[in-house]
C-alpha positions as CSV (number, residue, x, y, z in Angstrom):
1,M,11.0,-6.5,-15.4
2,Y,11.4,-3.4,-12.5
3,A,10.9,-5.9,-9.4
4,N,14.7,-7.3,-10.7
5,A,16.2,-4.3,-10.8
6,L,14.6,-3.6,-7.2
7,L,15.9,-6.6,-5.5
8,A,19.5,-5.8,-6.6
9,V,19.4,-2.3,-4.9
10,L,17.3,-3.9,-1.8
11,G,20.3,-7.1,-1.8
12,A,22.6,-5.2,0.5
13,A,19.7,-4.9,3.2
14,V,19.8,-6.8,6.1
15,V,16.5,-9.8,6.5
16,R,14.9,-8.5,9.5
17,G,12.6,-11.3,11.3
18,Q,8.4,-9.8,11.8
19,G,8.7,-7.7,14.7
20,A,12.5,-7.6,15.5
21,G,12.3,-3.9,14.4
22,E,15.4,-1.9,12.9
23,G,13.8,1.3,15.1
24,F,14.0,4.9,14.3
25,P,15.7,6.6,12.5
26,P,14.9,4.5,9.0
27,P,18.3,3.4,7.0
28,S,20.5,5.7,5.7
29,P,19.1,7.1,2.5
30,Q,20.5,6.4,-0.9
31,T,20.9,8.4,-4.6
32,L,18.9,7.6,-7.4
33,S,20.2,9.5,-10.7
34,T,19.5,6.6,-13.4
35,T,16.2,5.4,-14.6
36,L,14.7,2.7,-12.2
37,S,11.7,0.9,-14.2
38,G,8.6,1.1,-11.5
39,V,10.7,3.6,-9.3
40,L,11.8,6.5,-11.6
41,P,11.4,4.8,-15.0
42,V,12.3,8.8,-16.5
43,L,14.5,10.8,-16.0
44,P,12.5,14.4,-14.6
45,T,14.0,17.2,-16.5
46,V,15.3,19.9,-13.8
47,T,16.6,23.6,-14.0
48,P,18.9,24.2,-13.7
49,G,20.6,20.7,-15.2
50,P,21.7,17.9,-15.0
51,F,18.8,15.7,-12.7
52,A,21.1,15.3,-9.2
53,G,19.1,12.0,-8.0
54,V,16.5,11.5,-5.3
55,E,16.5,10.1,-2.4
56,T,14.9,7.0,-1.5
57,E,14.8,4.2,1.1
58,E,14.4,0.9,0.8
59,G,14.1,1.5,-3.1
60,A,11.5,3.8,-2.8
61,I,11.2,7.9,-3.1
62,I,11.8,9.4,-0.1
63,D,10.5,12.9,-1.2
64,Q,8.3,12.8,-4.6
65,G,8.7,15.5,-7.0
66,P,6.7,18.4,-8.1
67,A,3.0,18.2,-9.4
68,N,2.8,17.0,-13.2
69,P,-0.4,17.2,-14.7
70,S,1.0,15.5,-17.6
71,F,2.4,12.6,-17.0
72,E,2.2,9.6,-18.5
73,P,3.1,5.9,-17.5
74,V,5.5,4.5,-19.7
75,N,3.1,1.9,-20.9
76,G,0.4,4.2,-21.2
77,P,-2.6,4.7,-18.6
78,A,-4.0,1.5,-16.2
79,T,-6.9,0.0,-17.7
80,T,-10.5,-0.4,-16.4
81,Q,-11.1,-3.6,-15.4
82,S,-14.5,-4.9,-16.9
83,S,-16.5,-8.4,-16.0
84,P,-14.1,-9.4,-13.3
85,P,-14.5,-12.7,-11.4
86,A,-16.2,-12.4,-8.0
87,A,-14.1,-13.2,-5.3
88,T,-12.7,-11.1,-1.9
89,Y,-9.5,-10.9,-0.8
90,Q,-7.8,-9.8,2.4
91,A,-4.5,-9.2,4.2
92,V,-4.7,-8.9,8.0
93,L,-1.7,-7.6,9.7
94,P,0.2,-9.2,12.1
95,S,0.5,-8.9,15.5
96,T,4.2,-7.3,16.1
97,N,5.3,-4.9,13.5
98,F,7.8,-5.0,10.8
99,D,9.5,-2.1,12.1
100,D,8.8,-1.7,15.7
101,G,11.1,1.9,16.4
102,T,7.7,4.0,16.9
103,G,6.4,2.0,19.9
104,S,3.2,1.4,18.9
105,T,1.8,-1.6,17.0
106,I,-0.4,-1.0,14.3
107,T,-3.1,-3.5,14.2
108,G,-6.4,-4.2,11.0
109,A,-7.0,-5.5,7.6
110,I,-8.1,-4.8,3.7
111,T,-10.7,-6.4,3.0
112,I,-10.6,-6.0,-1.3
113,S,-14.2,-7.5,-3.1
114,S,-14.9,-7.5,-6.8
115,N,-18.5,-8.1,-8.4
116,P,-18.8,-9.3,-12.0
117,S,-21.5,-6.6,-13.1
118,T,-18.9,-3.2,-12.0
119,P,-15.2,-2.9,-12.7
120,G,-12.4,-3.1,-10.4
121,V,-12.5,-3.9,-6.8
122,S,-14.1,-1.8,-4.2
123,I,-12.2,-1.8,-1.1
124,V,-12.7,-1.9,2.8
125,V,-9.7,-0.7,4.9
126,N,-9.4,-1.0,9.1
127,F,-6.6,0.0,10.7
128,A,-6.2,1.3,14.1
129,G,-2.8,1.9,16.5
130,F,-0.8,4.1,14.3
131,P,2.1,5.9,15.9
132,N,2.1,9.8,16.8
133,A,1.3,11.2,13.6
134,A,3.7,14.7,14.1
135,A,6.2,11.6,14.4
136,Y,5.7,9.7,11.9
137,G,2.8,10.9,9.5
138,P,0.9,11.3,7.5
139,F,0.9,7.3,6.6
140,L,1.1,5.5,3.3
141,Y,-0.6,2.5,1.8
142,H,0.0,1.0,-0.8
143,I,0.2,-3.2,-2.3
144,H,3.3,-4.2,-3.5
145,E,4.6,-6.5,-6.1
146,F,5.9,-9.6,-4.4
147,A,4.4,-11.1,-1.1
148,V,6.0,-11.2,2.5
149,P,8.3,-14.1,3.0
150,A,7.8,-16.6,6.4
151,N,10.2,-14.9,8.3
152,G,8.0,-11.0,7.9
153,N,10.4,-9.5,5.7
154,C,9.0,-6.3,4.5
155,S,11.4,-5.3,2.3
156,A,11.2,-8.4,0.6
157,T,8.0,-7.1,-1.0
158,V,9.4,-4.1,-3.4
159,G,8.4,-1.9,-5.0
160,H,4.2,-0.4,-5.8
161,L,2.1,-3.3,-8.0
162,D,2.7,-0.6,-11.2
163,P,2.3,-2.5,-14.6
164,T,2.2,0.4,-16.3
165,D,5.2,1.2,-15.0
166,R,4.7,5.2,-13.9
167,G,7.0,5.1,-11.0
168,E,6.9,7.5,-7.8
169,Y,8.8,10.6,-8.6
170,Y,5.4,12.5,-9.8
171,P,2.4,12.6,-7.1
172,C,-0.1,10.3,-8.4
173,N,-2.6,12.6,-9.9
174,T,-6.2,12.5,-8.4
175,A,-8.0,13.9,-11.6
176,D,-7.0,11.3,-13.5
177,L,-6.6,8.2,-11.9
178,A,-6.1,6.2,-14.8
179,S,-2.7,7.5,-15.0
180,C,-1.5,6.5,-11.2
181,Q,0.4,3.4,-9.9
182,V,-2.0,0.5,-9.8
183,G,-0.9,-0.3,-6.4
184,D,-0.4,3.7,-5.1
185,L,-3.9,3.0,-2.7
186,A,-2.2,6.1,-0.4
187,G,-1.8,8.4,-3.5
188,K,-4.9,7.4,-5.3
189,F,-7.9,7.6,-1.7
190,G,-5.8,10.0,0.2
191,K,-2.5,9.1,2.8
192,I,-4.1,8.0,6.2
193,T,-4.2,10.4,8.6
194,Q,-6.2,9.6,11.8
195,S,-6.3,6.3,13.9
196,P,-8.4,4.1,13.6
197,F,-9.0,4.7,9.6
198,I,-11.8,3.2,8.4
199,A,-12.8,4.0,4.7
200,R,-14.5,2.6,1.6
201,F,-13.1,3.0,-1.9
202,Q,-13.7,1.7,-5.5
203,D,-11.2,1.5,-8.0
204,S,-11.5,0.3,-11.0
205,F,-8.4,-1.0,-12.0
206,L,-7.1,-3.8,-9.5
207,S,-8.4,-6.9,-10.7
208,T,-9.7,-10.1,-8.8
209,N,-8.4,-11.9,-12.2
210,P,-5.0,-13.8,-11.4
211,S,-4.8,-13.4,-15.7
212,S,-4.4,-9.4,-15.1
213,P,-1.8,-7.3,-14.8
214,A,-3.2,-5.6,-12.1
215,F,-4.0,-9.1,-10.4
216,F,-3.0,-8.0,-6.5
217,G,-4.3,-11.8,-4.7
218,D,-0.9,-13.2,-4.8
219,K,0.8,-9.6,-3.4
220,S,1.0,-7.6,0.1
221,I,0.3,-4.2,1.6
222,V,2.7,-2.5,3.3
223,I,1.8,0.6,5.6
224,H,5.0,3.4,5.9
225,S,5.9,6.4,7.4
226,S,5.7,9.2,6.3
227,N,10.0,9.1,5.0
228,T,8.5,5.5,3.2
229,T,10.2,3.8,6.2
230,R,7.7,0.0,5.9
231,L,6.0,-0.2,9.7
232,T,4.1,-3.5,8.4
233,C,2.6,-5.2,6.0
234,A,0.3,-8.9,5.5
235,N,-0.4,-10.9,2.0
236,F,-3.8,-11.4,0.4
237,Q,-5.2,-14.3,1.0
238,K,-8.7,-15.4,-0.7
239,V,-11.7,-15.7,2.2
240,S,-14.3,-16.1,-0.2
241,N,-15.4,-16.8,-4.4
242,S,-18.6,-14.5,-3.5
243,T,-18.2,-10.7,-3.4
244,G,-18.3,-10.1,-0.3
245,I,-17.3,-12.5,3.1
246,N,-20.8,-13.5,3.5
247,G,-21.7,-13.4,-0.3
248,T,-23.8,-9.6,-0.2
249,S,-22.6,-7.1,-1.8
250,P,-20.7,-3.7,0.1
251,A,-22.4,-1.7,1.9
252,Q,-20.9,1.5,3.3
253,P,-18.8,1.4,6.4
254,S,-21.2,1.3,9.2
255,Q,-18.9,3.5,11.2
256,T,-17.6,6.9,10.6
257,V,-14.0,7.3,11.1
258,V,-12.2,8.2,14.6
259,P,-10.5,11.8,14.7
260,Y,-6.5,11.0,15.2
261,N,-5.9,11.2,19.2
262,P,-1.8,10.6,20.4
263,G,-3.2,9.4,23.6
264,N,-4.6,6.1,22.6
265,A,-3.6,5.4,19.1
266,A,-1.2,3.0,20.4
267,G,-3.5,0.7,22.5
268,A,-6.6,0.5,19.6
269,L,-6.5,-2.6,18.6
270,T,-3.6,-4.0,20.2
271,S,-5.8,-7.2,21.9
272,F,-7.8,-6.9,18.9
273,G,-6.7,-10.7,17.0
274,A,-7.7,-11.8,13.2
275,A,-10.7,-13.4,14.5
276,G,-12.1,-9.8,15.9
277,V,-10.3,-8.1,12.9
278,F,-12.0,-10.4,10.3
279,A,-15.5,-10.3,12.2
280,A,-15.0,-6.7,12.6
281,I,-14.6,-6.1,8.5
282,A,-16.8,-8.8,7.8
283,A,-19.7,-6.3,9.6
284,F,-19.3,-3.8,6.6
285,F,-20.7,-6.3,3.5
286,L,-24.1,-7.3,6.1
C-alpha cells in the first residue's frame, strides 16, 4: 500500500510535538524520480526526456505538473458512495499548530455528515486564523491516510486518502471529480484564500461506511501552506449516529465568507475553544 512507501520516505523526519513548530523555511525538498503509489504512481512523459523528477516535502509534491484532463487513476475513477449509514464526524483543530513558524494559529473545525438517501457526504468547513496569504497561501487541506498520533505529529498522517491510486502529480480535474484523489478537498473544491473560511460542499466519493475504501472516520484533516508544509492537523471523531450534529439535515451556511484581511486573521479564533467551535458548526445544521 502506498502509505507504507510514504512512511519510508518520512522515516528520517524528526518527530515533533504539536505546537513545537519547526518554523519556516520548511524542510529541505527531496527529489522523487521513481514511481511512488499515492504520490507519483505513473511517471509522466516529458519532452525532452527522461523524467528528471519532482521536488517533495514530507512526501508531498510541492509543485504539481501540468493539467492533464485525460489522466485516470491507476485503479480507475472513484466510486459514488450510495446509501451511506447516517453519521456525523468532526475534526476540531488543536489550540496550537504543528508548525508555528507563521506567527499565527489556525483554528476551527470540519464536520462531515451523511444521509442514507443522498450519495456521499455533506462537508461543512469553518476555519480561521490563517497567516498572511501573500507569504504562505493559498492554503491546501486534505484528508490524510492515517490519524494524528498522541504527540501531534502531522507528518505521521502520511499521504492523502487515495484508494484509486491517482497520485498528486497532475492537478485535480474539477470537471471530473471521480478522477481526483478522494481526500483532496482543496483540489476538488478550491484552495483556501480567505480567512475566516466558511463553506459547505457535497462530495459523492467519501463514505461513512467503515467497510468502504473511501471511509474517512479513522483518518485526519491536514492544512498546508502553499509549499505543502503541514501547518496543523486533527483527527476525525464520530459525534453523532445521525445526519447532522443535532439529527437534522445540513443547511447552507448562515454566514458568508469574510474577505481575507492579513491584519486581523491571526487572532480571529484563537480564543475559540473546542466547545465554541462545536457550537458554531452546529449552527449550520439548525
